[in-house]
BAFI-3210 file (N, C-alpha, C; in Angstrom, 3 decimals, decimal comma, padded with zeros to 6 digits):
// residues 133
n [1|2|3|4|5|6|7|8|9|10|11|12|13|14|15|16|17|18|19|20|21|22|23|24|25|26|27|28|29|30|31|32|33|34|35|36|37|38|39|40|41|42|43|44|45|46|47|48|49|50|51|52|53|54|55|56|57|58|59|60|61|62|63|64|65|66|67|68|69|70|71|72|73|74|75|76|77|78|79|80|81|82|83|84|85|86|87|88|89|90|91|92|93|94|95|96|97|98|99|100|101|102|103|104|105|106|107|108|109|110|111|112|113|114|115|116|117|118|119|120|121|122|123|124|125|126|127|128|129|130|131|132|133]
n.u [-009,068|-010,196|-008,401|-008,692|-007,345|-004,893|-002,908|-002,082|-001,046|001,069|002,824|003,351|005,369|005,314|003,052|000,799|-000,864|-003,814|-005,092|-003,796|-002,845|-001,012|-002,240|-002,415|-004,633|-006,256|-007,640|-006,213|-003,576|-002,788|-003,160|-001,392|001,027|001,269|001,453|003,810|005,628|005,480|007,012|006,390|006,777|005,511|003,778|002,681|-000,257|-001,461|-002,496|-002,317|-000,248|003,295|005,105|004,767|005,005|007,755|008,100|008,109|005,324|002,957|001,017|-000,626|-001,251|000,007|002,292|004,155|007,369|008,204|007,601|004,363|002,650|000,213|-002,678|-004,006|-007,029|-008,276|-010,572|-013,715|-016,410|-017,352|-015,110|-013,562|-013,683|-012,001|-009,564|-009,163|-008,861|-006,402|-004,779|-004,827|-003,530|-000,922|-000,078|-000,514|-000,787|-002,936|-006,023|-007,103|-009,795|-010,661|-012,402|-015,829|-015,599|-016,971|-017,452|-018,898|-018,919|-016,437|-014,767|-015,340|-014,334|-011,608|-011,004|-011,508|-009,389|-007,357|-006,476|-006,163|-008,783|-009,778|-012,365|-014,043|-012,665|-010,285|-006,905|-004,941|-006,211|-006,617|-003,992|-003,042|-004,607|-003,525|-000,922|-001,492|-001,999]
n.v [-008,029|-005,372|-002,848|-000,708|002,523|001,844|003,227|005,148|003,444|002,188|004,286|005,547|006,225|006,993|006,813|008,483|007,693|008,382|008,233|005,997|003,723|002,322|000,043|-003,246|-004,743|-003,177|-002,411|-000,460|-000,765|-003,389|-003,191|-001,093|-002,197|-004,297|-002,784|-001,388|-003,531|-004,192|-002,356|000,362|003,577|004,253|006,765|007,613|009,341|010,705|012,283|011,151|009,382|008,613|007,131|004,686|001,498|001,807|004,330|007,876|009,458|011,893|014,752|016,105|016,245|018,439|018,829|016,962|016,599|015,534|014,566|013,488|010,926|009,414|009,892|008,019|007,157|006,356|007,102|008,377|009,071|011,743|013,125|013,385|015,715|017,723|016,382|016,031|018,733|019,241|017,385|018,464|020,913|020,012|018,984|016,333|013,399|011,739|010,696|008,242|006,520|004,266|001,046|001,467|004,145|006,871|009,821|011,831|014,588|015,541|013,925|014,917|017,520|016,952|015,732|017,906|019,474|018,150|015,735|012,194|010,001|007,404|005,579|003,973|001,534|-001,016|-000,467|-002,429|-004,773|-003,950|-003,574|-006,201|-007,347|-006,025|-007,061|-009,662|-009,688]
n.w [-034,581|-032,810|-031,168|-028,559|-028,343|-029,487|-031,004|-029,139|-027,117|-028,490|-028,970|-026,585|-023,694|-021,086|-018,419|-016,502|-013,621|-012,330|-009,180|-008,326|-005,858|-003,039|-002,253|-002,795|-003,433|-004,953|-008,176|-009,634|-008,797|-009,631|-012,432|-013,057|-012,218|-014,054|-016,468|-016,006|-015,880|-018,507|-019,757|-019,672|-018,180|-015,074|-013,432|-010,376|-009,348|-006,692|-003,883|-001,385|-001,233|-001,146|-002,551|-005,075|-006,471|-006,693|-007,744|-007,373|-005,965|-007,016|-006,111|-007,890|-011,462|-012,610|-011,080|-011,862|-013,107|-015,505|-018,964|-019,861|-021,427|-021,499|-019,570|-017,197|-015,811|-012,731|-011,211|-009,927|-012,269|-012,003|-011,244|-013,442|-015,268|-014,095|-014,101|-016,835|-017,591|-016,334|-017,695|-020,253|-019,730|-019,087|-021,452|-022,252|-024,343|-024,454|-022,858|-020,679|-019,662|-017,272|-017,051|-016,437|-015,976|-017,200|-018,896|-020,886|-021,552|-020,578|-022,116|-024,673|-024,415|-024,053|-026,525|-028,230|-027,538|-028,699|-027,647|-027,601|-026,813|-024,694|-023,421|-020,730|-020,837|-020,126|-019,709|-019,429|-020,445|-023,103|-023,920|-023,768|-025,813|-027,996|-028,025|-028,671|-031,320]
ca.u [-009,514|-010,039|-007,759|-008,920|-006,149|-003,672|-001,915|-001,568|-000,236|002,292|003,721|003,553|006,428|005,016|001,636|000,466|-002,047|-004,523|-005,822|-002,988|-002,469|-000,153|-003,045|-002,287|-005,953|-006,962|-007,376|-005,193|-002,249|-002,515|-003,054|-000,154|002,139|001,364|001,927|005,217|006,361|005,431|007,963|005,967|007,070|004,281|003,903|001,487|-000,816|-002,329|-001,973|-002,198|000,883|004,604|005,741|004,040|005,725|009,112|008,084|007,606|003,931|002,710|-000,337|-001,382|-000,560|000,837|003,550|005,071|008,348|008,508|006,566|003,377|001,981|-001,165|-003,223|-004,900|-007,904|-008,947|-011,376|-015,132|-016,688|-017,516|-013,778|-012,855|-013,475|-010,823|-008,393|-008,992|-008,280|-004,989|-004,116|-004,660|-002,500|000,433|000,253|-000,590|-001,256|-004,211|-006,673|-007,627|-010,721|-010,762|-013,744|-016,774|-015,385|-017,554|-017,851|-018,915|-018,556|-014,986|-014,159|-015,466|-013,393|-010,266|-010,856|-011,448|-008,051|-006,393|-006,065|-006,850|-009,578|-010,293|-013,288|-014,706|-011,855|-009,131|-005,655|-004,281|-006,890|-006,370|-002,583|-002,943|-005,185|-002,566|000,190|-001,967|-002,190]
ca.v [-007,633|-003,932|-002,493|000,698|003,269|001,175|004,226|005,678|002,424|001,929|005,439|006,087|005,724|007,382|006,822|009,006|006,971|009,180|007,370|004,820|003,625|001,204|-001,117|-004,275|-005,286|-002,236|-002,608|000,474|-001,310|-004,513|-002,700|-000,306|-003,135|-004,956|-001,835|-001,133|-004,724|-004,212|-001,381|001,751|004,236|004,590|007,864|007,669|010,653|010,485|013,117|010,364|008,454|009,218|006,297|003,476|000,722|002,323|005,666|008,964|009,844|013,329|015,111|016,533|016,080|019,617|018,755|015,998|017,363|014,850|014,476|012,422|010,593|009,001|010,063|006,879|007,626|005,424|007,935|008,410|009,894|013,174|013,705|013,413|017,021|018,390|015,627|016,385|020,084|019,109|016,675|019,454|021,871|019,439|018,568|014,879|013,000|011,043|010,448|006,888|006,308|002,831|000,472|002,070|005,589|007,462|011,213|012,262|016,006|015,646|013,297|015,879|018,621|016,434|015,569|019,247|020,007|017,366|014,511|010,955|009,605|006,051|005,659|002,744|000,407|-001,324|-000,325|-003,734|-005,665|-003,474|-003,854|-007,645|-007,574|-005,514|-008,015|-010,925|-009,537]
ca.w [-033,256|-032,590|-029,899|-028,198|-027,968|-029,940|-031,374|-027,869|-026,451|-029,252|-028,971|-025,232|-022,830|-019,709|-018,060|-015,177|-013,177|-011,330|-008,268|-008,007|-004,446|-002,657|-001,863|-003,836|-003,769|-005,832|-009,606|-010,124|-008,495|-010,525|-013,810|-013,166|-012,084|-015,356|-017,482|-015,685|-016,294|-019,971|-020,275|-019,524|-016,906|-014,370|-012,481|-009,528|-009,000|-005,536|-002,789|-000,159|-001,354|-001,401|-003,559|-005,451|-007,483|-006,821|-008,361|-006,542|-006,236|-007,083|-005,686|-009,069|-012,743|-012,882|-010,325|-012,484|-013,892|-016,759|-019,997|-019,670|-022,683|-021,224|-018,222|-016,955|-014,735|-011,818|-010,308|-010,283|-013,451|-011,706|-011,047|-014,723|-015,894|-013,529|-014,560|-018,248|-017,621|-015,982|-018,788|-021,326|-019,300|-019,112|-022,809|-022,439|-025,671|-024,360|-021,570|-020,685|-018,555|-017,036|-017,107|-015,515|-015,906|-018,404|-018,784|-022,285|-021,664|-020,404|-023,289|-025,764|-024,171|-024,308|-027,984|-028,821|-027,250|-029,452|-026,968|-027,931|-025,659|-024,564|-022,283|-020,288|-021,288|-019,280|-020,459|-019,391|-021,396|-024,471|-024,199|-024,050|-027,143|-028,964|-028,093|-029,236|-032,774]
c.u [-009,184|-009,421|-007,983|-007,598|-004,841|-002,570|-001,268|-000,615|001,088|003,304|004,051|004,739|006,060|003,515|001,496|-000,853|-002,690|-005,388|-005,061|-002,595|-001,594|-000,929|-003,071|-003,627|-006,728|-006,642|-006,272|-003,783|-001,889|-002,320|-001,733|001,075|002,364|001,958|003,407|006,079|006,416|006,297|007,571|006,457|005,740|004,579|002,612|001,053|-001,860|-001,757|-001,783|-001,033|002,182|005,353|004,877|004,833|007,125|009,220|007,521|006,180|003,805|001,263|-001,222|-000,568|000,408|002,183|004,578|006,057|008,639|007,315|005,660|002,679|000,496|-001,507|-004,289|-005,703|-008,596|-009,691|-012,822|-015,370|-016,809|-016,180|-013,049|-012,695|-012,233|-009,529|-008,109|-008,383|-006,781|-004,206|-003,863|-003,529|-001,094|000,839|000,290|-001,128|-002,627|-004,707|-007,327|-008,497|-010,973|-012,208|-014,635|-016,623|-015,825|-017,952|-017,754|-018,509|-017,050|-014,259|-014,202|-014,494|-011,962|-010,020|-010,716|-010,073|-006,948|-005,885|-006,830|-007,570|-010,005|-011,127|-013,924|-013,999|-010,673|-007,854|-004,877|-004,895|-006,610|-004,909|-002,393|-003,503|-004,179|-001,395|-000,209|-002,113|-000,995]
c.v [-006,150|-003,675|-001,011|001,337|002,661|002,158|004,825|004,683|002,185|003,066|005,995|005,433|005,925|007,470|007,365|008,361|007,736|008,252|006,103|004,838|002,405|-000,049|-002,119|-004,836|-004,389|-002,520|-001,683|-000,069|-002,433|-004,090|-001,956|-001,199|-003,870|-004,009|-001,504|-002,314|-004,846|-003,122|000,076|002,300|004,655|005,708|007,925|009,113|010,405|011,284|012,356|009,378|009,229|008,451|005,061|002,804|001,279|003,690|006,689|009,295|011,359|013,597|015,480|016,265|017,234|019,587|017,835|016,764|016,768|014,855|013,278|012,179|010,292|009,322|008,992|007,184|006,475|006,241|007,904|009,358|011,390|013,877|013,958|014,812|017,757|017,700|015,937|017,781|020,031|018,431|017,609|020,417|021,295|018,927|017,061|014,576|012,337|010,907|009,081|006,722|004,813|002,353|001,096|003,571|006,192|008,897|011,802|013,723|016,196|015,043|014,248|017,027|018,172|016,289|016,927|019,885|019,175|016,103|013,317|010,505|008,148|006,054|004,298|001,499|000,229|-001,279|-001,647|-004,671|-005,255|-003,738|-005,330|-007,989|-007,166|-006,505|-009,319|-010,866|-010,020]
c.w [-033,040|-031,209|-029,648|-027,815|-028,447|-030,303|-030,123|-027,221|-027,172|-029,126|-027,597|-024,538|-021,359|-019,490|-016,643|-014,767|-012,025|-010,485|-007,901|-006,535|-004,225|-002,272|-003,012|-004,285|-004,739|-007,299|-010,136|-009,904|-009,475|-011,963|-014,001|-013,075|-013,418|-016,408|-017,262|-016,143|-017,823|-020,596|-020,179|-018,187|-016,302|-013,378|-011,671|-009,264|-007,919|-004,374|-001,477|-000,172|-001,548|-002,487|-003,807|-006,570|-007,751|-007,461|-007,386|-006,958|-006,172|-006,701|-006,869|-010,331|-012,997|-012,159|-010,974|-013,372|-015,266|-017,710|-019,705|-020,999|-022,462|-019,773|-018,064|-015,692|-014,005|-010,765|-010,787|-011,469|-013,160|-011,453|-012,372|-015,323|-015,383|-013,997|-016,027|-018,371|-017,324|-017,106|-019,968|-020,963|-019,385|-020,491|-023,013|-023,832|-025,609|-022,944|-021,675|-019,451|-018,427|-017,104|-016,039|-015,371|-017,236|-018,094|-020,189|-022,464|-021,556|-021,599|-024,477|-025,632|-024,471|-025,806|-028,668|-028,612|-027,926|-028,768|-027,521|-026,664|-025,774|-023,290|-022,019|-020,817|-020,331|-020,118|-020,499|-020,426|-022,836|-024,861|-024,531|-025,430|-028,223|-029,121|-028,751|-030,749|-033,538]
res [x|x|x|x|x|x|x|x|x|x|x|x|x|x|x|x|x|x|x|x|x|x|x|x|x|x|x|x|x|x|x|x|x|x|x|x|x|x|x|x|x|x|x|x|x|x|x|x|x|x|x|x|x|x|x|x|x|x|x|x|x|x|x|x|x|x|x|x|x|x|x|x|x|x|x|x|x|x|x|x|x|x|x|x|x|x|x|x|x|x|x|x|x|x|x|x|x|x|x|x|x|x|x|x|x|x|x|x|x|x|x|x|x|x|x|x|x|x|x|x|x|x|x|x|x|x|x|x|x|x|x|x|x]
***
């Protein structure tokens, strides 16, 4: 069974989740809660939040003082180019675009900068596949 982003998932410790909110009904909340329970540090990136899942929320990726391995994107595809630029600036190892988030130009730019890219895939589902192996 092929697992998208398996190398990223195995080596990452910290996931910055762009678009994570405190609303439990949102997919970003459930996915992040699962990833946190699986041992990853989740860093919320949302200018409208102060704290999510017990972690301080940051307005932008550049404000995060700690190393970020994966930038997980829960935003519309047209928002992705700016997020990729930020991910490159902070030295993230990978960009993960959730299901329904597709931006080929931004993905190409991220790959050209040396980031691993996973697009249109759920990080929770891929993590579960990896554990099932």
